[in-house]
C-alpha positions in Angstrom: 152.7 158.3 -12.1 151.6 161.9 -11.7 148.2 162.3 -10.1 145.7 164.6 -11.8 143.4 167.0 -10.0 140.2 168.2 -11.5 139.7 171.9 -11.5 136.5 173.7 -12.4 135.7 177.4 -12.2 133.8 180.3 -13.7 135.4 183.6 -14.5 132.9 186.3 -13.9 132.4 189.9 -12.8 129.4 192.0 -11.8 128.8 195.2 -13.6 125.6 197.3 -14.0 123.4 194.7 -12.3 124.6 191.9 -14.6 126.8 188.9 -13.9 129.2 188.6 -16.8 130.6 185.1 -17.4 134.0 185.1 -19.1 134.5 181.4 -19.3 133.7 178.1 -17.7 135.9 175.1 -18.3 137.3 171.9 -16.8 141.0 171.3 -17.0 143.1 168.4 -15.7 146.3 169.7 -14.2 149.3 167.6 -13.3 149.6 167.6 -9.6 153.1 168.9 -9.7 152.1 171.9 -11.9 148.9 172.8 -10.1 150.6 175.0 -7.6 152.8 176.8 -10.1 150.0 178.1 -12.3 148.5 181.2 -10.7 145.5 182.8 -12.4 144.2 186.0 -10.9 140.8 187.5 -11.5 139.8 190.9 -10.3 136.1 191.5 -9.7 134.4 194.7 -8.8 131.6 192.8 -7.2 130.1 189.3 -7.3 126.4 188.4 -6.8 126.0 187.0 -3.3 124.0 184.1 -4.9 126.7 183.3 -7.4 128.6 180.1 -6.5 132.1 180.1 -8.0 134.5 177.3 -7.3 138.2 178.1 -7.5 141.3 176.3 -6.6 143.3 177.8 -3.7 145.9 179.4 -6.0 143.3 181.3 -8.0 142.6 184.7 -6.5 139.5 186.9 -7.2 140.6 190.5 -7.3 138.9 192.4 -10.2 139.1 191.9 -14.0 142.7 190.9 -14.4 144.2 187.5 -15.2 147.8 186.9 -14.1 150.3 184.0 -14.5 153.1 183.5 -12.1 156.0 181.5 -13.7 159.4 180.4 -12.6 161.7 182.7 -14.3 162.3 181.4 -17.9 165.7 181.0 -19.7 166.4 181.6 -23.3 168.2 178.5 -24.7 169.0 180.1 -28.1 169.9 183.8 -28.2 171.9 186.2 -30.4 173.3 189.2 -28.5 175.8 190.3 -31.2 178.6 192.6 -30.0 179.6 196.3 -29.9 176.8 198.9 -29.9 174.3 196.3 -30.9 175.1 194.2 -27.8 174.7 197.2 -25.5 171.4 198.0 -27.2 169.7 194.5 -27.0 171.2 192.8 -23.9 168.9 194.6 -21.4 165.8 193.3 -23.2 166.8 189.7 -22.7 168.1 190.3 -19.2 164.7 191.9 -18.2 162.8 188.7 -18.9 165.2 185.7 -18.7 167.5 184.4 -16.0 170.0 182.8 -18.4 170.7 182.6 -22.1 172.6 180.2 -24.3 174.5 182.8 -26.4 175.2 182.0 -30.0 178.9 182.3 -31.2 178.5 183.4 -34.8 180.2 186.8 -34.5 182.9 188.2 -36.8 185.3 186.5 -36.1 183.4 183.6 -34.6 183.9 182.4 -31.0 186.0 179.3 -31.7 188.0 179.0 -28.5 187.3 178.9 -24.8 189.4 182.0 -24.3 187.3 183.9 -26.8 184.1 182.7 -25.1 185.4 184.0 -21.7 186.2 187.4 -23.2 182.8 187.5 -24.9 181.0 186.7 -21.7 182.9 189.5 -20.0 181.7 191.9 -22.7 178.1 190.8 -22.3 178.2 191.3 -18.5 179.6 194.8 -18.9 176.6 195.6 -21.2 174.0 194.6 -18.7 172.2 197.1 -16.5 173.4 197.6 -12.9 172.2 195.0 -10.4 171.2 192.6 -13.2 171.5 188.9 -12.4 171.2 187.6 -16.0 173.8 184.8 -16.7 175.1 184.4 -20.3 175.9 180.7 -21.0 178.6 180.6 -23.7 179.0 178.3 -26.7 181.8 177.5 -29.1 181.6 177.7 -32.9 182.5 174.3 -34.3 184.8 174.4 -37.3 186.7 171.8 -39.3 189.8 172.7 -37.2 188.3 172.5 -33.7 190.4 170.1 -31.5 189.3 167.6 -28.9 191.5 169.5 -26.4 189.4 172.6 -26.9 186.4 170.6 -25.8 188.1 169.7 -22.6 189.1 173.3 -22.0 185.5 174.4 -22.6 184.0 171.8 -20.2 186.5 172.8 -17.5 186.0 176.5 -17.9 182.6 176.7 -16.2 181.7 179.3 -18.9 181.1 177.2 -22.0 178.0 175.0 -22.0 177.6 173.7 -25.6 179.1 173.6 -29.0 177.2 175.0 -32.0 177.2 173.3 -35.4 176.7 175.7 -38.4 176.9 174.0 -41.8 179.1 176.3 -43.8 176.8 179.0 -45.4 173.6 178.0 -43.7 172.9 181.4 -42.0 174.3 184.7 -40.7 178.1 184.5 -40.3 178.3 180.8 -40.9 181.0 180.9 -43.6 183.5 179.5 -41.2 181.2 176.6 -40.3 181.7 172.8 -40.8 182.2 171.5 -44.4 182.5 167.8 -43.6 181.0 166.8 -40.2 181.9 163.1 -40.2 185.2 163.5 -42.1 186.7 166.4 -40.1 184.8 166.6 -36.8 184.2 163.0 -35.7 187.1 163.0 -33.1 185.7 166.2 -31.7 182.2 164.8 -31.4 183.5 161.7 -29.6 185.2 164.0 -27.1 182.0 165.9 -26.6 180.3 162.6 -25.7 183.0 162.0 -23.1 182.7 165.5 -21.7 178.8 165.4 -21.8 178.9 168.5 -23.9 175.8 169.1 -25.9 175.9 169.7 -29.7 173.5 172.5 -30.8 172.6 172.0 -34.4 171.5 174.4 -37.1 169.6 171.7 -39.0 169.7 172.6 -42.6 171.8 171.4 -45.5 173.4 174.0 -47.8 173.3 172.1 -51.1 172.0 174.7 -53.6 170.2 171.9 -55.4 167.9 171.3 -52.3 164.8 173.6 -52.1 165.1 176.1 -49.2 161.8 174.8 -47.7 163.2 171.2 -47.7 166.6 171.7 -46.2 165.6 170.8 -42.6 164.1 167.5 -43.7 167.0 166.6 -45.8 169.4 167.5 -43.0 167.6 165.1 -40.6 167.7 162.3 -43.1 171.3 162.7 -44.3 173.2 164.2 -41.3 171.3 164.1 -38.0 169.8 160.6 -38.1 173.2 159.0 -39.1 174.9 161.1 -36.4 172.7 159.8 -33.6 173.1 156.3 -34.9 176.8 156.6 -34.9 177.1 158.4 -31.5 173.9 157.5 -29.5 175.3 159.0 -26.3 175.8 162.5 -27.8 173.4 165.1 -26.4 171.9 167.1 -29.3 169.6 170.1 -29.4 168.0 170.6 -32.8 167.7 174.4 -32.8 164.7 176.5 -33.9 162.8 173.6 -35.5 160.4 174.5 -38.3 158.8 171.3 -39.6 156.7 168.3 -38.6 159.6 166.2 -39.8 161.7 167.7 -37.0 159.0 167.2 -34.5 158.7 163.5 -35.4 162.4 163.0 -35.3 162.8 164.5 -31.8 159.8 162.5 -30.5 161.4 159.3 -31.9 164.6 159.8 -29.9 165.2 158.9 -26.3 164.1 161.5 -23.8 167.1 163.4 -22.5 169.4 162.7 -25.5 167.8 164.8 -28.3 165.7 167.9 -27.7 164.6 171.0 -29.7 164.3 174.7 -29.1 161.2 176.4 -30.6 161.0 180.1 -31.5 157.9 182.5 -31.2 158.0 183.1 -34.9 157.7 179.4 -35.9 154.8 179.1 -33.5 152.7 182.0 -34.7 153.8 182.7 -38.3 153.8 180.6 -41.5 155.5 181.4 -44.8 152.5 183.5 -46.0 153.7 186.0 -43.4 156.7 186.8 -45.6 154.5 188.1 -48.4 151.2 189.4 -47.0 150.8 193.1 -48.0 154.1 193.0 -49.8 157.5 191.6 -49.0 158.0 191.6 -45.2 161.7 191.7 -44.4 161.2 191.7 -40.6 159.5 188.3 -40.9 162.5 186.8 -42.7 164.6 184.4 -40.7 166.6 181.3 -41.2 165.5 178.6 -41.1 162.8 180.2 -43.2 159.1 180.1 -42.1 157.2 177.0 -43.4 153.7 175.9 -44.4 150.8 176.2 -42.0 150.7 172.4 -41.5 154.2 172.5 -40.1 153.4 175.4 -37.8 150.4 173.5 -36.4 152.6 170.4 -35.8 155.1 172.4 -33.8 152.3 174.0 -31.7 150.9 170.6 -30.9 154.3 169.3 -29.9 155.2 172.2 -27.5 151.7 172.4 -25.9 151.5 168.6 -25.4 153.6 168.7 -22.3 156.6 166.9 -23.8 159.9 167.5 -22.1 161.8 167.3 -25.4 160.9 170.9 -26.4 161.8 174.1 -24.7 162.1 177.9 -25.2 164.7 179.3 -27.5 163.8 182.6 -29.1 166.6 182.8 -31.7 166.2 186.5 -31.2 168.5 187.9 -33.9 168.7 191.7 -34.0 169.8 193.7 -37.1 169.7 197.4 -37.6 166.7 198.4 -39.8 168.9 199.4 -42.8 170.3 195.9 -43.0 166.8 194.4 -43.1 165.1 196.9 -45.4 167.5 196.7 -48.3 168.0 194.8 -51.6 169.7 191.9 -49.9 168.3 192.0 -46.4 169.7 190.0 -43.4 167.9 187.0 -42.0 166.8 187.3 -38.4 163.8 188.4 -36.3 164.3 190.5 -33.1 161.8 189.0 -30.7 163.3 189.4 -27.2 160.8 192.2 -26.1 157.7 190.1 -27.2 158.8 186.5 -26.9 157.1 185.7 -23.6 153.9 187.5 -24.7 153.7 185.3 -27.8 154.5 182.1 -26.1 151.7 182.8 -23.6 149.3 183.6 -26.6 150.1 180.2 -28.2 149.6 178.2 -25.0 146.4 180.1 -24.1 144.9 179.5 -27.6 145.8 175.8 -27.3 144.1 175.6 -23.9 147.5 174.6 -22.4 148.5 177.4 -20.0 149.1 174.8 -17.4 152.0 173.5 -19.6 153.6 176.9 -20.3 155.9 176.9 -17.3 157.5 173.6 -18.1 158.2 174.8 -21.6 159.6 178.2 -20.6 161.3 177.3 -17.3 161.8 173.6 -16.6 162.6 171.5 -19.7 165.7 173.5 -20.8 167.6 173.4 -17.5 166.6 169.8 -17.0 168.1 168.9 -20.4 171.3 170.8 -19.7 171.6 169.4 -16.2 171.4 172.8 -14.6 169.3 173.9 -11.6 165.9 175.5 -12.3 165.6 179.2 -11.5 164.1 180.0 -8.1 162.8 183.6 -8.8 159.4 184.3 -10.4 158.0 186.5 -13.1 154.4 187.5 -13.8 152.5 187.7 -17.0 149.4 189.9 -16.8 146.5 189.7 -19.2 146.8 193.4 -20.1 146.9 194.6 -23.7 150.0 196.5 -24.6 151.3 197.9 -27.9 154.7 196.8 -29.2 156.9 199.8 -30.2 157.3 200.5 -33.9 161.0 200.4 -33.3 163.8 200.9 -30.8 166.1 203.8 -31.6 169.8 204.0 -30.8 172.7 206.2 -31.8 173.6 203.7 -34.6 170.1 203.4 -36.0 166.8 201.6 -35.3 165.9 198.0 -34.5 162.4 196.8 -35.5 161.0 194.2 -33.2 158.7 191.3 -34.1 155.0 192.4 -34.3 156.1 196.1 -34.3 153.1 198.4 -33.7 150.7 195.5 -32.9 148.8 194.9 -29.7 149.6 191.8 -27.6 147.5 190.5 -24.8 150.1 189.3 -22.3 152.5 191.8 -20.5 155.5 190.4 -18.7 156.7 192.1 -15.6 160.3 192.0 -14.3 161.3 189.4 -11.8 
């Protein structure tokens, strides 16, 4: 059992002969997390008579709050290829230690040899002296062989296999058409190799409402899959509904987990239409009702080990978003950590942020946690309206808006 320590403090500063009280609260921190959450306050002066109790890791320095976190990883990342790869890779590498890289390129990454070549391209696109590690995935098709899974496991480069139901999202036309009929032998080999299956959890039946496709997938595909192969490790990617939360929570810890994006924590489906059609808020799976967003926030801020960071950062050039048939995908790498911190702060759960960003993912994959640190400062900063490159502009999530938490490089 984890012992709990009781922490109480007052945030204050002295200015123009007044003692300004920011906040006073009592929070129970798990003993193992107490030393990892560092909150810094800068104070110009403090009244001699003011008695302020702080834990040893809280420093009084002025009017600034700062979090020190084990360097996070991104367990669901789209880096694209070519010019787009060179443009966006530095943003992810600046904040994250590792990234599970999605394989839905044209053509898709269906073999271990292709994954090795793609990793080499990513490494060449990174800034000098960058220690970001791309963790590669294979794109599951109706023709994937069990031997390819063995090659992938032995490569030291491929860490998972991605299931795209054919037609579910960007570049998914080569995805699986019959999971149980055509891929069961591959899934059985994945169990033997302890290779996780990463699931885009939506059915593609046009008769199913787009807002119901995740729930129907759970009922008709994912639940039967887990019942048939209970030892298969599964990550339900970018969950969007309370149905997904309940399903993950119903499974054994360590066997089924979920990644959660910034957009599904801070936006609901109204964000697609407020002030007109908002193409830069369009992603797949599509944003859902507010009740679903709240359920996901409650799950990730609860301290559960079954949920971890996966941005699903998916860049597209502006002209491919702002057009009659715009692409799905939100580019959030530059703002992801700021938004995750916002969500956990508003939920009164900053003490649980580090586990979500930095511990739960590597623990599930059986990889070591990072040893370096990053800092998040409570400093307002404005998100650029766009990032300009020779091929065009990329518009980030929350473009032009001000966020409260500013990440610093490791």
